[in-house]
N, C-alpha and C positions, 0 to 999 in steps of 0.2 A: 504493500500500500504506500501511496505517497503520503507525506506529512499532512497535506491538505485533506486527504481522506481520513487520516487518523483523527483530525480535529473536527471532522464533519459528523453530523448526527445521521447522515443518510445511510440507509441499509444498502443502497445501490452500489456504494463503493466499499462494501465490507470486505471484499476479497478479490484478488486478481483472478484472471480467467483460468490459469492452470492450477489445478488442485490435486492433492494426493488422493489415492484411493483409500477409503476408510478401512483400516486393518481390523482384525477380529477383536472382540471384547477382551479386556484384561482380567475380568472376573471380580470387579469391585462389588462388595456385598452391603446392601443397606442395613441389614440386621447388625453386622459388625460395627458399622459407623454409628448407629443409634446406641449400641451398648457402650462404646467408648465414651460418647458424649454423656450418657447417663452416669457413668462412673465418675468421670473427672469433674462433672458439674454437680455432683451430689452434695448435700449439706455437710457431710462428713469431711469433704475436701475444703470447706470453709473459704470458698472463693479463690483458692489458689494464689494467695498473696505471697510474694517473695519473702524468704526468711521467716516462714511460719510453719506450723505443723502441716498445713495444707500443701506447702511446697514439698515437704518430705514425702508425703503420700503420692503426690503427682510424679515426682522424680522416680520413685520406686515403681509406680505403675508403668511409666514410659519404658523404663529399662526392662521390666519383666516382659512386656509385650514385644519390644524389639528383639529381645533374646529369643522369645518363643517363636517369632515369625522368621527367624533365620538370619537376622542381621548380625554384623560384627561390631564390637565397640569401635567408635570413631572419634573419641574425645582426646583428652590430654595424654601425651606420651609419658609413661612412667620410666623410672630409672632402669627397669628391667627390659625396656624396649617394647613394652606392650601398651596398647592404648586402653584408657579407661572409657567408660560410657559417658562421662561428663567432661565439660570444660568449666573449671572453676572460674567464677566471674565475680571478682570483688566489687562491691558497691558500697556507697555510703548512704545510710538510711537516716532520714530526717522526719521527726514527728513532733507535732505540737503537744505540749504537756500543760494541762490545766486550762483555765478559761482564757478566752481571747477578748481583750478590751480594745475597742476601736471606736473612733468618733471623728466627725468633721465639725469644725467651728467656722461659722459664717456670720459676719457682722456682729461678733461678740456672743453669738448664741451657739452653744454646743449641743450637737445631736448625736447620740450613740447609734452605731450601726451594729447589726448582729451577724456574727459568723454563720455563713450558710444561707442567710436571708438577703440582706442588702449587699453584702460582700462575701467573697470566698477567698480567704487568705491562705497561702501555701506555707508549709513549714520552711523556714529559711534554709537555703542550701549553701550557706557561706561559712559553715563550721562554727557558728556562734551559739552560745547557750541561751541567749535571750534576744528578742527583737524589741527594741524600745525606741520609738520615734515620737518626739514631742513637738507639736505645732509646726510640722513641716509645710512650707508653702506648696500649693497645688498648682500644677501647670497642665494645660491641655496642649498636647503635641500632635494633633491630627492623627495620622495612622502610624506615627512612630517610625517612619522610614527615612533612612539616609542611603540613597542609591545614586552615587555620582555618575555611573554609566547611563542612568536614565535622566540625569539632570534634575534629580529630585532630592529635596532636603527639608524635612519637616521641623528641623531644630533651629536652623538659621543662626547657629552660633550661640544659642542661649546656654548659659551655665546652669546645669542641672544639679550640681552638687548640693546635697541636703534637701532636695525637692522630691515630691511624689508626683509622678507623671501619669496622666490619664491619656489613653490612646484608644482609637477605634480598632475593631477587629477586621481582618481581611485587608485587601489592597485598596488604594485610592480610587481605582476605576471599577470596583465591584458593582456599584450601582449605576455608574454612568456609561459603561461599555467601552470597547476598545477604540471607538471612533470619536470619543469625547475630545473636543478641540484643545482643552487644557491638560489632558492626561493621556490615557489610552496606552501607557507604556508598561502596564502590568498584566496584560493578557485578558482584560475584561473579566468575564466570569471565571476564567481559569486562574486559580490562585497561584501566585509565585511564593517563594519562601519568605519574601518580605511580609506576606499576609499572615504567616503563622505566628501564634503567640510566643513560641519559643524564640523566634528571631527578635521580637519586640523586647523580651526580657534581656536577651544578649546585648542588644543595642543600648538599653538603659544602663547595663553594667559598664559597657565601654565608655559611657559618658558620665559615669560617677553618680548617677541618680541614687537617692535614698531608696526609692521604690518605684514600681510601675504597676498600675491597675488597668487591665483591659476592660473596656466598656462592652458588656454583653448585649448583643442583639441577635436574635435567633437565626434570621436568614443568613447574614454574613458569617456567623459562627458555624452554621450548619447543624446546630443542636441546641436544645433548650437549656434553661438554667439548671434543671435537675442534673444534667450531665456535668455541667461545670462544678456544681456543689459536690457531687459524689466523687469526682475525679481529683479534686484539689484539697479537700478538707481531711483526707486520710494521710497515711504515711507517704512521703515523697522519697525518691531515690535518685542518685546520680552516680556516674562513674567517679572513681576516686581522683580528685584533682589536687595538684600542688598549690594552685592559686584560684580557688573557686570564685572569688569576687570578680575575677575577670570574665566569668560567664554568667554570674547571677548578681543582681542587686540584692540588698538586704531584704527588701520586701517585694514579694511577687504575689499577684492575685488578680481577681476579677471584681467588677462592680456592676450592679444591675443598671440597666438603661434608665429606668424611672428615677432612681436615686441620683444619677448623673444629671438628668434634666433639671431636677430640683436644685442641685448644687449650682448649676449654671444660672438658674433663675435668681437665686439668692445673691449671686455675684454680679447680677445685672447683665447676664449674657443669654443669648438665644442658642440653645443646643443645635437645632436644625440648621440655623444660619451658619454657625461655625462648622458644622459637618460639611455643608456644601463648599465652604471655603477650603476645607481640608482636602477636597477632591481636586484642587488646583495646585500648580507649582508656586503660586503667589502666596500660599498660606503662610502665616506667621504664628509661631507658638504664642499662646495666651496664658498669662498668669491670672488665676481666679482671685481677684482682689478681695482681701479680707477673709480668705478661705484657707484653712490649714487642716492637716490630718494628723491624728495621733493614734498610736497603737502600742500595745504591750502584751507580750506573751512569751512563755518559755518554750525552748526547743531542745529536744533530746536528739543527739546525733551519734551514730556509731557506725563502724565499718562492719559489714556482714559479707558473707560469701554466699552467693546464689549460684545456680548452675544452668548452663546450656546442656542439653542432652543430645548426643549424636550417635546414630547408627550408620554403619558403613557397609557397602558392597564394593570391594576393590575391582577395578577394571582388569580385563584379561590381556589387553594389548597396550593400553596407555593409562596405567593406573595413576600417573601423576596429573592427569587431566580430570577435572571433577565437575559434575553437575550437582548442585545443592538445592534440595527442597527445604523450605522453612515454614514453620508455623509456631507462633508463640503459645506457650502453655499457661502463662500467668493471667490473672485477672485482678480485681480490686480488693479481694479479701473480705474482711468484715468491717462494716462502716456504719454510716448513719441509717437509722431505720426508715422504712417507707411507711405509707399510711396503714399497712397491715402489721407494722412492727417487725417486719423481716429485716435483718441486718446482714444477711449473707448474700454477697454479690456473686451468684453462681457462675455467671459467664458461660452459659451453655452454647449460644450461637457465637459469642465473642469470648474465647475462641476455642470452645470445646469442639466445634465443628472442624476447625483447622487441625487440632490435635488428632482427631479421629481420622481425618483425611491423610495425614502424614503416616500414621500407623498402618492404615489400609494400603497406601501406596508402597510402603516398605514390604508388606506381606506379598503383594503381587509381584513386585520386583524380585524378591527372594525366591519365589516359585518359578520365575522365568529363567531362561539361559542368561548367564552373566554377561553384562555389556562390555564393550571395548574400553570405555572410560569408567572411572569410579563414580558411584552415586552415593551421596550423603543425605541423610534424613535428619535434620536438626530442628529440635524444638527449643526455642530460645526463651530466656527469662526477661522479665521487666520491660516488655513492650509497652505496657500501660503506663510506665513511668518515664517514657521518652525514648523508646527503641533501644534501651540500654544493653540488653543481651546481644543483639545483633551488632550494635555499635562496638561493644567490647570485642566480639569476634572479628569484626572488620579491622580493628586495631591490633589484634593478636590472632591472626588466621592460623588454623591448624593445617590448612591445605593452601598452597601458593595462590595468591589472588590472580597473578598473571596467567595462571593456567586453570583458573576457575571458569568453566565454560559459560555458565549462566546460573542465576538464582531465580527459582520459581517459588514465590511466596503465596501462602493461602491463609485467608483471614475472613471469618464470618461468611460461611458458605450457605447455599440455598437450602431452605427447609420447607419450600412451598410447592414443589413439584417440578416437572420437566419444563424447560424453556426453549424458545426458539433462538436464543442469543446468549452470548457471554460478553464480559467486559473486563477492564483492568482498572486499577486504582490510579487515576491520572493518566496523562499521555506521557509515557516514559521515553519516547523518542528512540526506541530501539526496534530493530527488525524482528525481534521476538513477537511483537504484536502482529506483524505481517504473517508470520508463520502460524500464529494462533488463528488468524482470520482464514487462512487456507484450510486448516484442519476443520474449522467450523463449516466452511462451505462444502467440504466433502461429506459432511453429515446432513446437509440441507439446512444448516443454521447460519447465523450471521454474527459478526463482531460489532458490538456497539461501543463507540468511544464513551469515555466516562461522562455520564449524564449529570454529574454534579461537580464540574471542574472548580466551582467556587469553594468547595469544601476542602480543597487541598489534600485529597486522599494520597497523592503521590508522596507527600512528606509525612504521612501518618502510619505507614506500614514498614515492616522490617526490611523490605527490599531496598528502601532508601539508603540504609546503611551500606549495602553492597554497591549501590549506584555511586555513592560519594567516593568510593575508592576505585571506581571505573568498571566494576563487573556488570555486564549487561543483566538487568534484573527487571522483573515485572511482578506485581501482585495481582493474581488472577481473581476476578470477581464473578460470581454467578450472575446470570442474566435476570431481567425483569419482565420479559415478554413471555408470560406463562402460556403453556398449551391450554390450560383450563382458565379462561378469564382474560387472556391477553395482557397487553402492557398496562392497561388501567388497573387490573387486579394486582399485578406484580408490584407496581409502584405504590399502590395503596397499602399492600402488606409491608413493604419496606418502610414506608412512612410511619405506619403504626408501630413497627418495631423500634424505630428511632425515638418516637415520642414516648412510648410506654414501657420499653424494656431495655434499651441500650444504656449500659452503665448504670443499671438499676437492679435491685434484687429480683425483679420479675423476669430477668433473662434466665429462664429455667428450661430444663429438658422437658419434652412433651412426647408422649406415645402417639399423639395424633399427627406428628410431623409427616410430611410426604417427602422422603429422601430420594425419590426416583430422579429428581433433577440433579442432586448432588452426585449420585452414581454416574449419571450421564456426563457431568462435568469432569469428574475424576478419571473416567475412562480416557477422556481427551487429554487431561493433564498428564496422565501416565504415558500416553503415546508421544506427547511432545517431549517429555524428559527422556524417554527411552530412545527416541530417534536422535536426540542430541548426543546421548551417551554412546550411540553406535556409529556416529559420523565423525568426520574430521573437520566439521564446520565450526567456525568461531562466530557466534552472533556479534553484532556490532551496534554502536550508537549511530543515529542518523547525523548527517552533517549539521552543525550548529548546536548540537546537544551540549549542555554544560558539563557532561560527564565524558565526552569523547576524548578530550585531550589527555585526561588521566589514563584512560585505557590505551591510547596510542603510544604513550611513553614506554609501554612494556611489549610493544608489538613484536620485537625481535625474539622474545622468549617463546612466541607461539609459532615460529616457523619450523 
């Protein structure tokens, strides 16, 4: 496919004319998939939080199943020259201890705000025992973007030291579109990394701000406040950093839109008017006159060791060349209760389905003749904490990155039945998507470009960690054009999941799921990986991709 086709929503350009013949089924079984999800999303696994009893159960289950299905250990190399089943992944855990006091003062009047309601403050990730900010000036800095290559600067030289910054979520042209005369440099609906809240925190740290609060709005965030609250008020994790303040300001968090509108009004400002100005290059950061922010809470921080789990099938001809399947095993653990009083975030769809898929793929690969190249099945930790398990692997690879053929990631797979299509998380600008489209066409199905480019899915799944180090990588998503009910039914089902279950205790296993679509998708994902493992082909990034140069630097090692 051309890049134009990849960015198009048209099914007409979903695949080129020549397509491979559909090979026989691999033998994926829906009962096995359902059972795996049922086990790892059970209440006794306590939401699979890293460094908990739930992690120990999850790791034990993954190893037992990989071993039973005929995989070999693929993790850390021991002193005896033998591999373990795991890769030790040191992380620093940060957790708020005790009550959170927070308030805004405007025109001499102090108004307390409640953790989880008006604000969602994260445990500080700067190795401090306490966050204590007293009467910090508040600044609105638009979208919090400094992008010289786009001639965009929301800060205009303002000194942010000691200040708390409010910024909008997503990119400056999310609402205005790519043809907006004063912007349009951020892809319109397709989120760039500048639109991710992780970037905004990093930029605030680089500028020495005391803190940064992202203003929550559901459409540009792509999820509601419940997701924000549940994802940020529990334990936070990061890789172990020598200088964490270079990546994190002291205070990180979110603030409700309505609370922000009220703050602006008290400071004599119009939120909507300033938001429109922030969508132009001419925007100037604005100090909310007479407004300050204060907060005080204790933080417990400690270094823990979590684990990636790896199963291996060595290649018969080129074992040093590796195809890697990934799916994260972690979820949110035990957290705030929902309306039913349920505090266990089971993570059945997210990402029990990916765990099940990984184990079932490992089983059918192990039953089949061994491939020419090695195949690794890696379930990574701490995805929900910022892709940390895959980030650690990318920084400490167990198999050479230059000879890693591709990464095929699976996250939140279909539980609604068979579909006419499949998609990927974001447009990864790799010819792996072209291949996926050809396989789909051979089945009488079609490839759909990411229907929610504004959500920034490309930066929210573990394949991104591989992409950053140059490895061609995609995160494969189930389609939404259901055989029973069509695209309308599929989109409605996914919207209901995001609203009512995503990152909430209600994400639980159901015996009523229709996993026929997941079987259909995994048959294709199996063939895609197996064909890569039996070929001498090296997938590539398309010209202009931000990841191409990194991959090209190691081209000589693949000849």
